[in-house]
Structure formats: structure tokens, C-alpha cells
C-alpha positions in Angstrom: 180.8 -45.0 105.3 182.6 -44.2 108.5 179.9 -41.7 109.4 177.2 -44.3 109.0 179.1 -46.7 111.2 179.4 -44.1 113.9 175.7 -43.5 113.8 174.9 -47.2 114.0 177.3 -47.6 116.9 175.7 -44.8 118.9 172.2 -46.2 118.1 173.2 -49.6 119.3 174.7 -48.4 122.6 171.5 -46.3 123.2 169.2 -49.2 122.6 171.2 -51.3 125.1 170.6 -48.6 127.7 166.9 -48.0 127.1 165.5 -50.5 129.6 167.1 -48.5 132.4 164.2 -46.0 132.7 161.1 -45.0 130.9 158.5 -42.3 131.3 155.6 -40.8 129.3 155.9 -37.3 128.1 154.6 -34.8 125.5 157.3 -32.1 125.6 157.9 -30.0 122.5 161.0 -29.9 120.3 163.8 -27.8 121.7 165.1 -27.0 118.3 162.9 -25.3 115.6 159.2 -24.8 115.5 156.4 -27.1 114.5 153.1 -25.2 114.5 151.3 -28.0 112.7 152.3 -30.8 115.1 149.9 -33.6 116.1 150.6 -33.2 119.8 150.6 -36.9 120.4 153.6 -37.8 122.5 154.7 -41.4 122.8 156.8 -43.2 125.4 160.1 -41.5 126.1 163.2 -43.3 127.2 165.9 -41.8 129.5 169.2 -42.7 131.1 169.8 -40.4 134.0 169.3 -36.8 132.7 169.7 -37.7 129.1 166.5 -38.4 127.1 166.4 -40.5 124.0 163.9 -40.6 121.1 164.0 -41.7 117.5 162.1 -43.0 114.5 162.1 -45.2 111.4 160.2 -43.9 108.4 159.6 -45.6 105.0 157.1 -45.5 102.2 156.0 -46.8 98.8 155.1 -44.2 96.1 153.2 -44.9 92.9 153.7 -42.1 90.2 151.0 -42.4 87.5 153.3 -40.7 85.0 155.7 -43.6 85.4 158.8 -41.5 84.8 161.9 -43.4 83.6 163.9 -41.7 86.3 161.6 -43.3 89.0 161.6 -39.8 90.7 158.7 -37.8 92.1 159.6 -34.3 91.0 159.4 -31.3 93.3 159.1 -33.5 96.4 160.6 -33.6 99.9 161.1 -36.3 101.0 159.0 -38.8 99.1 161.3 -38.5 96.0 161.5 -42.1 94.9 158.7 -43.3 92.6 157.3 -46.8 92.0 159.5 -48.5 94.6 159.9 -48.9 98.3 162.2 -46.4 100.0 163.7 -45.5 103.4 163.1 -41.9 104.2 165.1 -41.8 107.4 166.2 -43.6 110.5 167.0 -41.2 113.4 168.2 -41.2 117.0 168.0 -38.1 119.3 169.8 -37.5 122.6 169.0 -34.4 124.6 169.3 -32.9 128.1 167.1 -29.9 129.0 169.2 -26.9 130.1 169.4 -26.6 133.9 171.1 -24.2 133.2 173.3 -26.1 130.6 171.9 -28.6 128.2 172.4 -30.1 124.7 170.7 -31.8 121.8 172.1 -34.2 119.1 170.1 -35.6 116.2 171.9 -38.4 114.3 170.5 -40.3 111.4 170.7 -41.4 107.8 168.4 -42.0 104.8 167.1 -40.1 101.7 165.8 -37.2 103.8 169.3 -36.6 105.3 170.8 -36.6 101.8 168.2 -34.0 100.6 168.5 -31.8 103.6 172.3 -31.6 103.3 172.4 -31.5 99.5 174.0 -28.0 99.5 176.3 -28.7 102.4 180.0 -28.0 101.5 181.4 -29.1 104.8 182.8 -32.5 105.7 180.8 -35.6 104.8 180.0 -36.5 108.4 177.8 -33.3 108.7 175.3 -35.1 106.5 174.5 -37.5 109.4 174.0 -34.7 111.9 170.6 -33.0 111.7 171.1 -31.0 114.8 173.9 -30.6 117.4 173.7 -27.6 119.7 174.5 -26.6 123.3 171.9 -24.6 125.4 172.2 -22.2 128.2 169.2 -21.1 130.2 170.1 -19.0 133.3 167.8 -19.7 136.3 167.1 -16.0 136.9 166.9 -14.7 133.3 163.1 -15.0 133.0 163.1 -17.7 130.4 166.0 -16.5 128.2 167.7 -19.4 126.4 170.8 -19.3 124.3 171.7 -22.0 121.8 175.0 -22.5 119.9 175.6 -25.0 117.1 173.6 -26.5 114.3 169.8 -26.3 114.6 166.8 -26.5 112.3 165.2 -23.4 110.9 162.3 -21.6 112.6 160.6 -20.9 109.3 157.8 -23.0 107.9 154.6 -24.8 109.0 156.2 -28.3 108.7 159.3 -30.0 110.0 161.7 -32.7 108.8 160.1 -35.5 110.9 157.1 -37.1 109.1 155.0 -38.0 112.1 155.1 -34.4 113.4 153.3 -33.2 110.3 149.7 -33.7 109.2 150.6 -35.0 105.7 153.2 -37.5 104.7 154.7 -35.4 101.8 156.0 -31.9 102.5 154.5 -28.8 101.0 156.0 -26.9 98.1 156.8 -24.1 100.5 158.8 -26.5 102.8 160.7 -27.9 99.8 161.4 -24.7 97.8 160.7 -21.5 99.8 162.6 -21.9 103.1 165.9 -23.2 104.5 166.3 -26.5 106.4 168.9 -25.6 109.0 171.5 -23.1 110.2 174.8 -23.0 112.2 175.4 -20.2 114.6 173.9 -18.8 117.8 170.3 -17.9 118.6 168.4 -16.5 121.6 164.8 -16.8 122.6 162.7 -15.4 125.4 159.1 -15.1 126.5 157.8 -11.5 126.7 154.6 -11.6 128.7 152.0 -14.3 128.7 151.3 -14.4 125.0 154.4 -13.3 123.1 157.9 -14.7 122.7 160.7 -13.4 120.6 164.0 -14.7 119.2 167.0 -13.6 117.2 169.7 -15.6 115.5 173.1 -14.9 113.9 174.1 -17.8 111.6 176.4 -18.6 108.8 173.6 -18.8 106.3 171.2 -21.2 104.7 171.9 -24.9 104.9 175.6 -24.7 105.6 177.7 -25.5 108.6 180.8 -23.9 107.0 180.1 -20.5 105.6 180.5 -19.7 101.8 181.4 -16.1 102.5 182.4 -13.8 105.4 179.0 -12.3 105.9 176.3 -13.5 108.3 172.6 -14.1 108.1 170.3 -12.6 110.8 167.0 -14.2 111.8 164.2 -12.6 113.7 161.3 -14.5 115.2 158.1 -13.5 117.0 155.2 -15.7 118.1 151.8 -14.8 119.6 150.2 -17.8 121.4 146.7 -18.1 122.8 144.4 -21.0 123.6 142.8 -20.8 120.1 145.6 -19.8 117.8 149.4 -19.4 117.4 150.7 -16.8 115.0 154.4 -17.0 114.1 156.5 -14.5 112.1 160.1 -15.2 110.8 162.4 -12.9 108.8 165.8 -13.9 107.6 168.2 -11.7 105.7 171.9 -11.9 104.8 174.4 -12.6 101.9 174.3 -16.1 100.5 176.6 -15.9 97.5 179.8 -17.8 97.2 182.9 -15.8 98.3 181.1 -12.4 98.2 179.0 -10.4 100.6 177.0 -8.5 98.0 173.4 -9.4 97.0 171.3 -10.2 100.1 168.7 -12.9 100.3 165.5 -12.0 102.2 162.7 -14.3 103.4 159.5 -13.5 105.3 157.6 -16.5 106.6 154.4 -16.5 108.6 152.2 -19.3 109.9 148.8 -19.0 111.6 147.7 -22.2 113.4 144.0 -22.3 114.5 142.7 -24.8 117.0 139.0 -24.1 117.4 138.2 -27.6 118.5 140.2 -30.5 120.0 139.5 -32.6 116.9 139.9 -29.9 114.3 143.0 -27.8 113.5 143.9 -25.5 110.6 147.0 -23.6 109.4 147.8 -21.0 106.8 151.4 -20.5 105.7 152.7 -17.6 103.6 156.3 -17.1 102.3 157.9 -14.3 100.3 161.5 -14.4 99.2 163.9 -12.2 97.3 167.5 -13.1 96.2 169.6 -10.2 94.8 172.5 -11.1 92.6 175.9 -9.7 93.2 176.6 -6.3 91.8 177.6 -6.4 88.1 180.3 -3.8 86.9 180.0 -2.8 83.2 182.1 0.0 81.7 183.2 1.2 85.2 179.6 1.7 86.4 177.6 -0.7 88.6 174.4 -2.1 87.0 171.2 -2.6 88.9 171.0 -5.7 91.0 169.2 -8.6 89.4 166.4 -10.0 91.6 164.9 -13.4 91.9 161.5 -13.7 93.6 159.3 -16.5 95.0 156.0 -16.3 96.8 153.6 -18.9 98.0 150.7 -19.7 100.3 149.6 -23.1 101.7 146.5 -24.0 103.8 145.9 -27.3 105.5 143.5 -28.9 108.0 143.5 -31.9 110.2 140.3 -33.6 111.4 140.6 -36.3 114.1 137.7 -38.7 113.2 138.5 -40.9 116.1 141.4 -41.6 118.5 143.1 -43.7 115.8 142.1 -42.1 112.5 142.5 -38.7 111.0 142.1 -36.9 107.7 144.3 -34.1 106.5 143.7 -32.1 103.2 146.3 -29.5 102.0 146.1 -27.0 99.2 148.8 -24.6 98.0 150.0 -22.2 95.3 153.7 -21.3 94.6 155.1 -18.8 92.1 158.8 -19.3 91.3 158.8 -16.2 89.2 162.4 -16.4 88.0 163.1 -20.1 88.4 165.4 -19.5 91.3 164.0 -22.4 93.4 162.8 -25.0 91.0 165.0 -24.2 88.0 162.0 -23.2 85.9 160.0 -20.0 86.0 156.5 -21.4 86.7 153.4 -21.2 88.8 152.6 -24.4 90.7 149.6 -25.7 92.5 149.3 -28.7 94.7 146.5 -30.7 96.4 147.1 -33.5 98.9 144.6 -35.7 100.8 146.1 -37.8 103.6 144.4 -40.5 105.7 146.2 -41.5 108.9 145.7 -44.6 111.0 147.5 -45.1 114.3 148.1 -48.8 114.7 149.5 -48.4 118.2 151.2 -45.8 120.4 154.2 -44.7 118.4 153.2 -46.5 115.2 151.2 -45.0 112.3 150.5 -45.5 108.7 149.4 -42.9 106.1 147.7 -43.3 102.7 148.1 -40.2 100.6 146.9 -39.0 97.2 148.7 -35.9 95.8 148.4 -33.9 92.5 150.9 -31.3 91.4 150.2 -28.8 88.6 152.4 -26.4 86.7 151.6 -23.8 84.1 154.6 -25.1 82.2 155.5 -28.5 80.7 157.7 -29.6 83.6 156.9 -33.2 84.8 158.5 -36.2 83.2 156.2 -38.8 81.6 157.7 -42.2 80.7 161.0 -41.6 78.9 160.1 -38.0 77.9 161.3 -35.3 80.2 159.3 -32.2 80.8 156.4 -33.6 78.9 153.4 -33.0 81.2 151.9 -30.2 83.2 150.7 -32.4 86.1 151.8 -35.3 88.3 149.6 -37.6 90.3 151.0 -39.9 93.0 149.6 -42.4 95.5 151.7 -43.2 98.5 151.6 -45.5 101.5 153.9 -44.5 104.4 154.9 -46.2 107.7 156.5 -44.5 110.7 157.5 -46.0 114.0 158.8 -43.6 116.6 159.4 -43.3 120.3 159.9 -40.2 122.5 158.0 -36.9 122.5 156.3 -35.4 119.4 158.8 -33.6 117.2 
């Protein structure tokens, strides 16, 4: 409760200051990557060197299985079925490094609860999506160092709805990759087309570590006028109180922009989680391994300045049930229509169908009765500031 009051107080103070200065911008997010962004910046508000942005995001989802739990299974973040729901409300404060800077993302809503579902730290961490300091020396050829909590570099989508092509997140976003990390990272351009990064963090989705080991992240991005190709590799121990049994994730996204009104992306993820070593009769047994692999493809076609269509298709194999709790092969198709009512205000109407090769989805009062789930969703997002 006290955390929510703090967020509300900060938001109110910021709103009172907003009329001081405004400017239009389209700068990119300082934390994390968003290869599938729409690239449509809205009005940014600033007070001196500090820039403010934010959003309010809500939806209504109709699940044709009519589950008694009123829950859309496997979803992030449109989890509530047959009801109106607040996905998130968020406020961002940031100052570009010159050479010192910072960024703080505060908010609340169902998305914040899901993102921090595994967080073992204090409750207030659930209201902080990002909070990091940045250092960018003037003569270091673009080198930037960040310390604190920041969103992951992995994936083709991000937490903020309006910066994605679809309203719902892909299966890969929900089940294959982490949301955030806490630690230190460095990034630097190497030539005109390539940039590299390295991070040393506590692990996946935790501010306070669950062991004494650390996770290493490596990032490389090739950028041209027609495509962007990003590679991410994370490895480190993620078990409670032990440093045995590493988790590995390889993530890559290819974004193609052949035409100003047409964009495409292809996202691939492969993960392995090794269990801690088991001792039996004085001899160590082989590590048990859990594997998951998936691929997603999406497109966005801008029919006009105010309307766009975005289909998405993906396949995800949770071979050992590590991610979803059930060993299964999943498929998903989504079709999203987006209408921009005004600058910084958009609505999305979305149909989505999920399939499993196992009886997994609830239907009525019967759990795990169906192999597919169909939903129809109407979402509304109002935002200000640069595209996230």
C-alpha cells in the first residue's frame, strides 16, 4: 500500500510540473531493446534536464472458453478474461548521460505484478520497473555504463503495449526469456553498423540474488537501413542457494524494414536449464536438463497514417514443462487492428487463437479440458513521451 502511495505522489508532482516545458521527440528507450517498435514518438514533457513520459493501458478480453477462473492462460499481460482490466499505469523520469544520467520507471497494475512474480526482494521493488544510473564519458567513443535495475535485452517485444505491434505478447516473450536484471552493463558502437554489449547481473527477474553466482549477458547488433539483426546470450546459475546447474539462453531477432509502411520480424529462442548435481551412492549423477525452443514471426502494415494491421504466428516447444508447467508443443496466431485516435492515443482490436498438443486450456468449470483457446480483445492505450 505504501509503495502505491509513493508512486501516486511522484506522479502527481510530475503532472503539476509538466506545463513548464514541452517538446516533440522520437528518441529510443535508454534501457532494453525494442526491435519491433512502431517508431511513432508523441509529445515529450521536460522540466530542465529531466524528461517525463508515461502511459495508461487497459483492455477488455472475451475468452470463448468461458473459464470459471476468468483467466486467459499462457498470456502476458492480457490475463483477465471476460472483464475490464487495468494492465498498467506508468511514469518515467530520465536524464540522458552527459556524462552522468539516470532513468526511473514507476508504476502499478497487473503487468507489474506479473513481471515481478518471482521477485523475492522487498515489496516496493514491484513498483519499480527500472532504476539505473548511466555514465557515458565524452571521449570514450560511445561507451555507456549502466548500473541498477534494467529490462532485458532479449526478445522482439517489450513490456509497454504501444511499443509493440500486437496488444498481447508472444509466447516467447511470456515463457522463453527474462523480464529484467539487476547489475551492471556496458554497451558501445563498433564501427558504423555494429554495436556490442556485456552485462554482469544477479540473474533472471530478481533484484536480490538467490545464490552467490552471477549471470553474464552478451549482446551484438548489426544495423543497416533495411534490417536490424540482434543476438543475445545469457548464461549463469539460477538455482536457490547453489551455483550448480547453469541456465543458458540464446535469443535472436531479425527486423526487416523494406518499405516505410511494411515491417517484419523473426524471433528465435533456445534455452537450457540444468538441474543441480545429484549425488547418489557417493557418485554424481548426470545433470538433468530442461529445454525450450520457439520461433515467432510477425508483420506490421501501415494502411494509413491512423490505421495498421499486424499478424503474428509462432511455435513454442516446452519439451520438459519447465516454462509452462506442462510438456507440450504450442502454436499461436494473432491478428491485430490498430487505430490511432490522436497523437499518443490508440485502440487495438485483436483476435488470438492458442493451440496445444495436450489438453491444457480450461473450459467452463473443467480445468485442462481443451486443446485450444480463442479470445477477442479490445485495448486502449494513452501515452506521452518518446516511443518505448
